[in-house]
NUDREN-473773 format. One record per residue (C-alpha): residue number from 1; residue in one letter; chain; x, y, z. Coordinates in nm, 4 decimals. Example, Ala and Ser with C-alpha at 12.3 -4.5 7.8 and 13.67 -1.06 7.14 Angstrom:
# NUDREN-473773
<atom 1, 'A', 'A', <1.2300, -0.4500, 0.7800>>;
<atom 2, 'S', 'A', <1.3670, -0.1060, 0.7140>>;
//
This chain:
# NUDREN-473773
<atom 1, 'X', 'A', <0.0000, 0.0000, 0.0000>>;
<atom 2, 'X', 'A', <0.2743, 0.2418, 0.0952>>;
<atom 3, 'X', 'A', <0.4590, 0.1597, -0.2265>>;
<atom 4, 'X', 'A', <0.1458, 0.2330, -0.4333>>;
<atom 5, 'X', 'A', <0.0993, 0.5700, -0.2590>>;
<atom 6, 'X', 'A', <0.4666, 0.6566, -0.3103>>;
<atom 7, 'X', 'A', <0.4508, 0.5571, -0.6752>>;
<atom 8, 'X', 'A', <0.1345, 0.7608, -0.7236>>;
<atom 9, 'X', 'A', <0.2962, 1.0642, -0.5654>>;
<atom 10, 'X', 'A', <0.6056, 1.0207, -0.7826>>;
<atom 11, 'X', 'A', <0.3921, 0.9985, -1.0963>>;
<atom 12, 'X', 'A', <0.1971, 1.3115, -0.9974>>;
<atom 13, 'X', 'A', <0.5217, 1.4983, -0.9234>>;
<atom 14, 'X', 'A', <0.6661, 1.4001, -1.2597>>;
<atom 15, 'X', 'A', <0.3484, 1.5107, -1.4363>>;
<atom 16, 'X', 'A', <0.3544, 1.8401, -1.2497>>;
<atom 17, 'X', 'A', <0.7128, 1.8958, -1.3535>>;
<atom 18, 'X', 'A', <0.6295, 1.8193, -1.7170>>;
<atom 19, 'X', 'A', <0.3314, 2.0562, -1.7060>>;
<atom 20, 'X', 'A', <0.5438, 2.3262, -1.5479>>;
<atom 21, 'X', 'A', <0.8142, 2.2774, -1.8091>>;
<atom 22, 'X', 'A', <0.5547, 2.2856, -2.0863>>;
<atom 23, 'X', 'A', <0.4055, 2.6045, -1.9426>>;
<atom 24, 'X', 'A', <0.7468, 2.7728, -1.9357>>;
<atom 25, 'X', 'A', <0.8133, 2.6649, -2.2941>>;
<atom 26, 'X', 'A', <0.4784, 2.8038, -2.4080>>;
<atom 27, 'X', 'A', <0.5441, 3.1294, -2.2242>>;
<atom 28, 'X', 'A', <0.8866, 3.1551, -2.3852>>;
<atom 29, 'X', 'A', <0.7334, 3.0885, -2.7275>>;
<atom 30, 'X', 'A', <0.4741, 3.3619, -2.6755>>;
<atom 31, 'X', 'A', <0.7434, 3.6075, -2.5700>>;
<atom 32, 'X', 'A', <0.9529, 3.5216, -2.8762>>;
<atom 33, 'X', 'A', <0.6508, 3.5627, -3.1037>>;
<atom 34, 'X', 'A', <0.5749, 3.9011, -2.9500>>;
<atom 35, 'X', 'A', <0.9325, 4.0168, -3.0024>>;
<atom 36, 'X', 'A', <0.9292, 3.8835, -3.3599>>;
<atom 37, 'X', 'A', <0.6074, 4.0692, -3.4358>>;
<atom 38, 'X', 'A', <0.7482, 4.3899, -3.2921>>;
<atom 39, 'X', 'A', <1.0655, 4.3462, -3.4944>>;
<atom 40, 'X', 'A', <0.8657, 4.2945, -3.8128>>;
<atom 41, 'X', 'A', <0.6452, 4.6016, -3.7547>>;
<atom 42, 'X', 'A', <0.7570, 4.8812, -3.9832>>;
<atom 43, 'X', 'A', <0.8536, 5.2047, -3.8119>>;
<atom 44, 'X', 'A', <0.6215, 5.4938, -3.9038>>;
<atom 45, 'X', 'A', <0.8770, 5.7541, -4.0072>>;
<atom 46, 'X', 'A', <1.0230, 5.9352, -4.3073>>;
<atom 47, 'X', 'A', <1.3752, 5.8659, -4.1785>>;
<atom 48, 'X', 'A', <1.5351, 5.5830, -4.3819>>;
<atom 49, 'X', 'A', <1.7745, 5.4846, -4.1034>>;
<atom 50, 'X', 'A', <1.4936, 5.4453, -3.8500>>;
<atom 51, 'X', 'A', <1.3180, 5.2193, -4.0997>>;
<atom 52, 'X', 'A', <1.6237, 4.9970, -4.1137>>;
<atom 53, 'X', 'A', <1.7435, 5.1248, -4.4519>>;
<atom 54, 'X', 'A', <2.0719, 5.2706, -4.5710>>;
<atom 55, 'X', 'A', <2.1039, 5.5640, -4.8092>>;
<atom 56, 'X', 'A', <2.2883, 5.3259, -5.0407>>;
<atom 57, 'X', 'A', <1.9598, 5.1332, -5.0833>>;
<atom 58, 'X', 'A', <1.8348, 5.4149, -5.3062>>;
<atom 59, 'X', 'A', <1.7129, 5.4830, -5.5624>>;
<atom 60, 'X', 'A', <1.4666, 5.1985, -5.5573>>;
<atom 61, 'X', 'A', <1.1583, 5.0959, -5.7517>>;
<atom 62, 'X', 'A', <0.8415, 4.9859, -5.5718>>;
<atom 63, 'X', 'A', <0.5867, 4.7850, -5.7706>>;
<atom 64, 'X', 'A', <0.2340, 4.9168, -5.7082>>;
<atom 65, 'X', 'A', <0.0360, 4.7170, -5.9674>>;
<atom 66, 'X', 'A', <0.0894, 4.5618, -6.3097>>;
<atom 67, 'X', 'A', <0.2986, 4.8148, -6.5044>>;
<atom 68, 'X', 'A', <0.2679, 5.0771, -6.2280>>;
<atom 69, 'X', 'A', <0.5642, 5.1686, -6.0105>>;
<atom 70, 'X', 'A', <0.6738, 5.4170, -5.7501>>;
<atom 71, 'X', 'A', <1.0299, 5.5476, -5.7662>>;
<atom 72, 'X', 'A', <1.1984, 5.6559, -5.4418>>;
<atom 73, 'X', 'A', <1.5187, 5.8597, -5.4517>>;
<atom 74, 'X', 'A', <1.7006, 6.0228, -5.1619>>;
<atom 75, 'X', 'A', <1.7394, 6.3998, -5.1532>>;
<atom 76, 'X', 'A', <1.9055, 6.6210, -4.8969>>;
<atom 77, 'X', 'A', <1.8760, 6.6194, -4.6005>>;
<atom 78, 'X', 'A', <1.8118, 6.2465, -4.6282>>;
<atom 79, 'X', 'A', <1.4503, 6.1665, -4.7153>>;
<atom 80, 'X', 'A', <1.2741, 6.0456, -5.0274>>;
<atom 81, 'X', 'A', <1.1398, 6.2269, -5.3294>>;
<atom 82, 'X', 'A', <0.8838, 6.0027, -5.4985>>;
<atom 83, 'X', 'A', <0.7883, 5.9764, -5.8649>>;
<atom 84, 'X', 'A', <0.5152, 5.7672, -6.0286>>;
<atom 85, 'X', 'A', <0.5755, 5.5548, -6.3382>>;
<atom 86, 'X', 'A', <0.2925, 5.4110, -6.5510>>;
<atom 87, 'X', 'A', <0.3807, 5.1860, -6.8457>>;
<atom 88, 'X', 'A', <0.1229, 5.1409, -7.1222>>;
<atom 89, 'X', 'A', <0.1294, 4.9838, -7.4675>>;
<atom 90, 'X', 'A', <0.1835, 5.3261, -7.6240>>;
<atom 91, 'X', 'A', <0.4544, 5.4597, -7.3951>>;
<atom 92, 'X', 'A', <0.5472, 5.5600, -7.0420>>;
<atom 93, 'X', 'A', <0.3937, 5.8289, -6.8219>>;
<atom 94, 'X', 'A', <0.5902, 5.9837, -6.5356>>;
<atom 95, 'X', 'A', <0.4419, 6.1986, -6.2619>>;
<atom 96, 'X', 'A', <0.7031, 6.4232, -6.0964>>;
<atom 97, 'X', 'A', <1.0735, 6.4085, -6.1644>>;
<atom 98, 'X', 'A', <1.3768, 6.4462, -5.9430>>;
<atom 99, 'X', 'A', <1.5814, 6.7403, -5.8242>>;
<atom 100, 'X', 'A', <1.8752, 6.7324, -6.0653>>;
<atom 101, 'X', 'A', <1.9514, 6.6305, -6.4217>>;
<atom 102, 'X', 'A', <2.1691, 6.3463, -6.2963>>;
<atom 103, 'X', 'A', <1.8983, 6.2145, -6.0615>>;
<atom 104, 'X', 'A', <1.6296, 6.2333, -6.3299>>;
<atom 105, 'X', 'A', <1.8572, 6.0651, -6.5839>>;
<atom 106, 'X', 'A', <1.9193, 5.7853, -6.3349>>;
<atom 107, 'X', 'A', <1.5426, 5.7480, -6.2984>>;
<atom 108, 'X', 'A', <1.5011, 5.7296, -6.6763>>;
<atom 109, 'X', 'A', <1.7754, 5.4664, -6.6942>>;
<atom 110, 'X', 'A', <1.5999, 5.2593, -6.4266>>;
<atom 111, 'X', 'A', <1.2681, 5.2926, -6.6099>>;
<atom 112, 'X', 'A', <1.4481, 5.1624, -6.9182>>;
<atom 113, 'X', 'A', <1.5064, 4.8338, -6.7363>>;
<atom 114, 'X', 'A', <1.1281, 4.7995, -6.6982>>;
<atom 115, 'X', 'A', <1.0260, 4.8884, -7.0525>>;
<atom 116, 'X', 'A', <1.1933, 4.9872, -7.3812>>;
<atom 117, 'X', 'A', <0.9024, 5.2198, -7.4624>>;
<atom 118, 'X', 'A', <0.9662, 5.5952, -7.4712>>;
<atom 119, 'X', 'A', <0.8556, 5.8396, -7.2012>>;
<atom 120, 'X', 'A', <0.5730, 6.0249, -7.3752>>;
<atom 121, 'X', 'A', <0.3887, 6.2016, -7.0904>>;
<atom 122, 'X', 'A', <0.5137, 6.3950, -6.7922>>;
<atom 123, 'X', 'A', <0.2787, 6.5238, -6.5193>>;
<atom 124, 'X', 'A', <0.4025, 6.8168, -6.3128>>;
<atom 125, 'X', 'A', <0.2434, 6.7256, -5.9807>>;
<atom 126, 'X', 'A', <0.4597, 6.9855, -5.8044>>;
<atom 127, 'X', 'A', <0.6482, 7.2654, -5.9766>>;
<atom 128, 'X', 'A', <0.9072, 7.2887, -5.6981>>;
<atom 129, 'X', 'A', <1.2705, 7.2385, -5.7892>>;
<atom 130, 'X', 'A', <1.3153, 6.9141, -5.5983>>;
<atom 131, 'X', 'A', <1.0665, 6.7627, -5.8461>>;
<atom 132, 'X', 'A', <1.1468, 6.9601, -6.1620>>;
<atom 133, 'X', 'A', <1.5184, 7.0411, -6.1332>>;
<atom 134, 'X', 'A', <1.6087, 6.7511, -6.3610>>;
<atom 135, 'X', 'A', <1.3501, 6.8100, -6.6325>>;
<atom 136, 'X', 'A', <1.6203, 6.8867, -6.8900>>;
<atom 137, 'X', 'A', <1.6914, 6.5128, -6.8976>>;
<atom 138, 'X', 'A', <1.3408, 6.4350, -7.0266>>;
<atom 139, 'X', 'A', <1.2837, 6.3589, -7.3958>>;
<atom 140, 'X', 'A', <1.2438, 6.6782, -7.5974>>;
<atom 141, 'X', 'A', <0.9087, 6.5666, -7.7424>>;
<atom 142, 'X', 'A', <0.7522, 6.4659, -7.4096>>;
<atom 143, 'X', 'A', <0.3990, 6.5990, -7.3481>>;
<atom 144, 'X', 'A', <0.4097, 6.8176, -7.0368>>;
<atom 145, 'X', 'A', <0.0899, 6.8244, -6.8317>>;
<atom 146, 'X', 'A', <0.0510, 7.1125, -6.5855>>;
<atom 147, 'X', 'A', <-0.2340, 7.2735, -6.3953>>;
<atom 148, 'X', 'A', <-0.2457, 7.5537, -6.6503>>;
<atom 149, 'X', 'A', <-0.2835, 7.2981, -6.9296>>;
<atom 150, 'X', 'A', <-0.5892, 7.1284, -6.7835>>;
<atom 151, 'X', 'A', <-0.9276, 7.1990, -6.9335>>;
<atom 152, 'X', 'A', <-1.1223, 7.2148, -6.6113>>;
<atom 153, 'X', 'A', <-0.9959, 7.0192, -6.3146>>;
<atom 154, 'X', 'A', <-0.8968, 6.6931, -6.4819>>;
<atom 155, 'X', 'A', <-0.7582, 6.5313, -6.7934>>;
<atom 156, 'X', 'A', <-0.7795, 6.1696, -6.9055>>;
<atom 157, 'X', 'A', <-0.4829, 6.0041, -7.0740>>;
<atom 158, 'X', 'A', <-0.4916, 5.6591, -7.2345>>;
<atom 159, 'X', 'A', <-0.1361, 5.5284, -7.2254>>;
<atom 160, 'X', 'A', <-0.2502, 5.2081, -7.3971>>;
<atom 161, 'X', 'A', <-0.4426, 4.9671, -7.1786>>;
<atom 162, 'X', 'A', <-0.4365, 5.1948, -6.8747>>;
<atom 163, 'X', 'A', <-0.6453, 5.5057, -6.8141>>;
<atom 164, 'X', 'A', <-0.4751, 5.7836, -6.6203>>;
<atom 165, 'X', 'A', <-0.6726, 6.0684, -6.4641>>;
<atom 166, 'X', 'A', <-0.4749, 6.3814, -6.3912>>;
<atom 167, 'X', 'A', <-0.6786, 6.5743, -6.1351>>;
<atom 168, 'X', 'A', <-0.6627, 6.9084, -5.9585>>;
<atom 169, 'X', 'A', <-0.8164, 6.8585, -5.6140>>;
<atom 170, 'X', 'A', <-0.7546, 7.2141, -5.5008>>;
<atom 171, 'X', 'A', <-0.4787, 7.4330, -5.3629>>;
<atom 172, 'X', 'A', <-0.2690, 7.2563, -5.1029>>;
<atom 173, 'X', 'A', <0.1117, 7.2464, -5.0849>>;
<atom 174, 'X', 'A', <0.1093, 7.4911, -5.3772>>;
<atom 175, 'X', 'A', <-0.1579, 7.6650, -5.5808>>;
<atom 176, 'X', 'A', <-0.1306, 7.4168, -5.8675>>;
<atom 177, 'X', 'A', <-0.0876, 7.0703, -5.7171>>;
<atom 178, 'X', 'A', <-0.1851, 6.7853, -5.9485>>;
<atom 179, 'X', 'A', <-0.2609, 6.4274, -5.8486>>;
<atom 180, 'X', 'A', <-0.2617, 6.1185, -6.0697>>;
<atom 181, 'X', 'A', <-0.5492, 5.8751, -6.0280>>;
<atom 182, 'X', 'A', <-0.5490, 5.5229, -6.1700>>;
<atom 183, 'X', 'A', <-0.9154, 5.4158, -6.1364>>;
<atom 184, 'X', 'A', <-0.8706, 5.0496, -6.2276>>;
<atom 185, 'X', 'A', <-0.5693, 5.0058, -6.0003>>;
<atom 186, 'X', 'A', <-0.7302, 5.2221, -5.7270>>;
<atom 187, 'X', 'A', <-0.4095, 5.4227, -5.6811>>;
<atom 188, 'X', 'A', <-0.3736, 5.7965, -5.6190>>;
<atom 189, 'X', 'A', <-0.0343, 5.9638, -5.6475>>;
<atom 190, 'X', 'A', <-0.0701, 6.2914, -5.4572>>;
<atom 191, 'X', 'A', <0.2702, 6.4498, -5.5155>>;
<atom 192, 'X', 'A', <0.3480, 6.7066, -5.2428>>;
<atom 193, 'X', 'A', <-0.0126, 6.7265, -5.1288>>;
<atom 194, 'X', 'A', <0.0786, 6.4195, -4.9191>>;
<atom 195, 'X', 'A', <0.4014, 6.4198, -4.7190>>;
<atom 196, 'X', 'A', <0.4309, 6.0913, -4.5339>>;
<atom 197, 'X', 'A', <0.5558, 6.1629, -4.1774>>;
<atom 198, 'X', 'A', <0.7159, 6.4887, -4.2915>>;
<atom 199, 'X', 'A', <0.6198, 6.8023, -4.0968>>;
<atom 200, 'X', 'A', <0.3790, 7.0048, -4.3175>>;
<atom 201, 'X', 'A', <0.5852, 7.2147, -4.5580>>;
<atom 202, 'X', 'A', <0.3969, 7.5399, -4.6136>>;
<atom 203, 'X', 'A', <0.6306, 7.7769, -4.7953>>;
<atom 204, 'X', 'A', <0.3892, 7.7988, -5.0895>>;
<atom 205, 'X', 'A', <0.0859, 7.6480, -4.9167>>;
<atom 206, 'X', 'A', <-0.2776, 7.7303, -4.8592>>;
<atom 207, 'X', 'A', <-0.3131, 7.5688, -4.5166>>;
<atom 208, 'X', 'A', <-0.6884, 7.5335, -4.4616>>;
<atom 209, 'X', 'A', <-0.7507, 7.4509, -4.8278>>;
<atom 210, 'X', 'A', <-0.4844, 7.1801, -4.7977>>;
<atom 211, 'X', 'A', <-0.6959, 7.0009, -4.5363>>;
<atom 212, 'X', 'A', <-0.9939, 7.0037, -4.7725>>;
<atom 213, 'X', 'A', <-0.7797, 6.8611, -5.0525>>;
<atom 214, 'X', 'A', <-0.6796, 6.5683, -4.8315>>;
<atom 215, 'X', 'A', <-1.0461, 6.5164, -4.7426>>;
<atom 216, 'X', 'A', <-1.1322, 6.4963, -5.1135>>;
<atom 217, 'X', 'A', <-0.8563, 6.2417, -5.1663>>;
<atom 218, 'X', 'A', <-0.9748, 6.0267, -4.8749>>;
<atom 219, 'X', 'A', <-1.3293, 6.0306, -5.0156>>;
<atom 220, 'X', 'A', <-1.2128, 5.8842, -5.3476>>;
<atom 221, 'X', 'A', <-1.2397, 5.5156, -5.4371>>;
<atom 222, 'X', 'A', <-0.8711, 5.4532, -5.3718>>;
<atom 223, 'X', 'A', <-0.6827, 5.1712, -5.2002>>;
<atom 224, 'X', 'A', <-0.3308, 5.3120, -5.2123>>;
<atom 225, 'X', 'A', <-0.2216, 5.6722, -5.1605>>;
<atom 226, 'X', 'A', <0.1309, 5.7532, -5.2787>>;
<atom 227, 'X', 'A', <0.3141, 6.0555, -5.1306>>;
<atom 228, 'X', 'A', <0.5502, 6.2994, -5.2951>>;
<atom 229, 'X', 'A', <0.7900, 6.2697, -4.9995>>;
<atom 230, 'X', 'A', <0.8270, 6.0001, -4.7393>>;
<atom 231, 'X', 'A', <0.7907, 5.6302, -4.8020>>;
<atom 232, 'X', 'A', <0.5445, 5.4439, -5.0201>>;
<atom 233, 'X', 'A', <0.3352, 5.2293, -4.7869>>;
<atom 234, 'X', 'A', <0.1252, 4.9172, -4.8282>>;
<atom 235, 'X', 'A', <-0.2376, 5.0005, -4.9167>>;
<atom 236, 'X', 'A', <-0.3972, 4.9798, -4.5705>>;
<atom 237, 'X', 'A', <-0.1085, 5.1667, -4.4092>>;
<atom 238, 'X', 'A', <-0.1121, 5.4336, -4.6810>>;
<atom 239, 'X', 'A', <-0.4648, 5.5384, -4.5853>>;
<atom 240, 'X', 'A', <-0.3740, 5.5419, -4.2163>>;
<atom 241, 'X', 'A', <-0.0724, 5.7599, -4.2906>>;
<atom 242, 'X', 'A', <-0.2698, 6.0003, -4.5079>>;
<atom 243, 'X', 'A', <-0.5176, 6.0389, -4.2206>>;
<atom 244, 'X', 'A', <-0.2201, 6.0950, -3.9874>>;
<atom 245, 'X', 'A', <-0.0911, 6.3659, -4.2212>>;
<atom 246, 'X', 'A', <-0.4324, 6.5310, -4.2267>>;
<atom 247, 'X', 'A', <-0.4331, 6.5234, -3.8463>>;
<atom 248, 'X', 'A', <-0.0921, 6.6921, -3.8499>>;
<atom 249, 'X', 'A', <-0.2212, 6.9697, -4.0761>>;
<atom 250, 'X', 'A', <-0.5235, 7.0268, -3.8524>>;
<atom 251, 'X', 'A', <-0.3108, 7.0276, -3.5359>>;
<atom 252, 'X', 'A', <-0.0518, 7.2703, -3.6748>>;
<atom 253, 'X', 'A', <-0.3182, 7.5106, -3.8004>>;
<atom 254, 'X', 'A', <-0.5055, 7.4988, -3.4683>>;
<atom 255, 'X', 'A', <-0.1914, 7.5571, -3.2624>>;
<atom 256, 'X', 'A', <-0.0923, 7.8598, -3.4693>>;
<atom 257, 'X', 'A', <-0.4454, 8.0000, -3.4551>>;
<atom 258, 'X', 'A', <-0.4366, 7.9618, -3.0763>>;
<atom 259, 'X', 'A', <-0.1161, 8.1626, -3.0525>>;
<atom 260, 'X', 'A', <-0.2416, 8.4243, -3.2971>>;
<atom 261, 'X', 'A', <-0.5579, 8.4580, -3.0900>>;
<atom 262, 'X', 'A', <-0.3467, 8.5280, -2.7816>>;
<atom 263, 'X', 'A', <-0.1949, 8.8244, -2.9639>>;
<atom 264, 'X', 'A', <0.1519, 8.6800, -3.0187>>;
<atom 265, 'X', 'A', <0.3647, 8.7934, -3.3086>>;
<atom 266, 'X', 'A', <0.4709, 8.5281, -3.5590>>;
<atom 267, 'X', 'A', <0.8196, 8.5327, -3.4072>>;
<atom 268, 'X', 'A', <0.6856, 8.4746, -3.0571>>;
<atom 269, 'X', 'A', <0.4540, 8.2026, -3.1847>>;
<atom 270, 'X', 'A', <0.7483, 8.0190, -3.3410>>;
<atom 271, 'X', 'A', <0.9242, 8.0197, -3.0034>>;
<atom 272, 'X', 'A', <0.6211, 7.9193, -2.7981>>;
<atom 273, 'X', 'A', <0.4431, 7.6680, -3.0219>>;
<atom 274, 'X', 'A', <0.3712, 7.3253, -2.8776>>;
<atom 275, 'X', 'A', <0.3878, 7.0745, -3.1620>>;
<atom 276, 'X', 'A', <0.2940, 6.7740, -2.9508>>;
<atom 277, 'X', 'A', <0.3709, 6.4416, -3.1143>>;
<atom 278, 'X', 'A', <0.4503, 6.6165, -3.4413>>;
<atom 279, 'X', 'A', <0.7660, 6.7624, -3.2890>>;
<atom 280, 'X', 'A', <0.9319, 6.4317, -3.3814>>;
<atom 281, 'X', 'A', <0.8287, 6.4405, -3.7465>>;
<atom 282, 'X', 'A', <1.0957, 6.4801, -4.0119>>;
<atom 283, 'X', 'A', <1.2114, 6.8389, -4.0837>>;
<atom 284, 'X', 'A', <1.0135, 6.9904, -3.7968>>;
<atom 285, 'X', 'A', <1.2965, 7.2291, -3.7077>>;
<atom 286, 'X', 'A', <1.3105, 7.3594, -4.0642>>;
<atom 287, 'X', 'A', <0.9414, 7.3561, -4.1557>>;
<atom 288, 'X', 'A', <0.7660, 7.4685, -3.8356>>;
<atom 289, 'X', 'A', <0.8729, 7.8373, -3.8514>>;
<atom 290, 'X', 'A', <0.7663, 7.8533, -4.2167>>;
<atom 291, 'X', 'A', <0.4290, 7.7009, -4.1292>>;
<atom 292, 'X', 'A', <0.3692, 7.9570, -3.8534>>;
<atom 293, 'X', 'A', <0.4335, 8.2500, -4.0865>>;
<atom 294, 'X', 'A', <0.2175, 8.1044, -4.3646>>;
<atom 295, 'X', 'A', <-0.0770, 8.0360, -4.1310>>;
<atom 296, 'X', 'A', <-0.0456, 8.3901, -3.9967>>;
<atom 297, 'X', 'A', <-0.0745, 8.5129, -4.3572>>;
<atom 298, 'X', 'A', <-0.3885, 8.3046, -4.4044>>;
<atom 299, 'X', 'A', <-0.5462, 8.4269, -4.0811>>;
<atom 300, 'X', 'A', <-0.4731, 8.7872, -4.1766>>;
<atom 301, 'X', 'A', <-0.6140, 8.7480, -4.5301>>;
<atom 302, 'X', 'A', <-0.2814, 8.7908, -4.7091>>;
<atom 303, 'X', 'A', <-0.2901, 8.4804, -4.9301>>;
<atom 304, 'X', 'A', <-0.3824, 8.5082, -5.2995>>;
<atom 305, 'X', 'A', <-0.7504, 8.4409, -5.3734>>;
<atom 306, 'X', 'A', <-0.8439, 8.1391, -5.5899>>;
<atom 307, 'X', 'A', <-0.7996, 8.1934, -5.9608>>;
//
């Protein structure tokens, strides 16, 4: 009898040890899975290094859909300028170039590895130099599409098998921002009207109108929003990041209005502004003072009226 009791206790102790060991192994596995998931999560930032990239990884081509690509190149002070490339049966369309002849020529060379067809259309999404400085490298017979050249607020281009809508959604980063919409692919390239995790750059902006432009973009039947600066994201993340950018615009405008309402000069507002979580966004030190002055101009009615 005693032997049976002792054996039973020994068996129960062994089982308890095995269960305890199994529990520790499961706990360790869960911890490892959690760390793996965290490691795989992509950092939400415009800083290549914080995303685990090196500047030598650029330029790079990002496939968005069949015959549709984003092109990311690094510009000073170390973040991306993005172009859109659409390849049709009849030729290639580019939206936005790069900031120098050499950089744009490199882009053209990379496009040549995707298709032997000529670049026939070029959309000026932003007329700023970091997007147009290399335009001399473009083919001499390329069709240039600008805001001034639109009949109304949009133009349709058939590149051969793919319909491209060039649309003016309103004044935002500049007074003539153009976006490129691919209805079938459900893609919208927004040029500098969307700066992914970059502090709102307002040197030529119309701040409150910019918010409305983003609202119009978000209301479109689009799965993937492509920025003019910052990284190209997966479709679901791209919408989240465009909403985050809209939130940044709204916050910056509200903070400057608060300081203006307290009677502060623009200079004092620059010194006293509380940028909250947006203080960590790329180029905040450079762009925040510009944003304050531009929002002051808007509040005081000094911006040009719509044309």
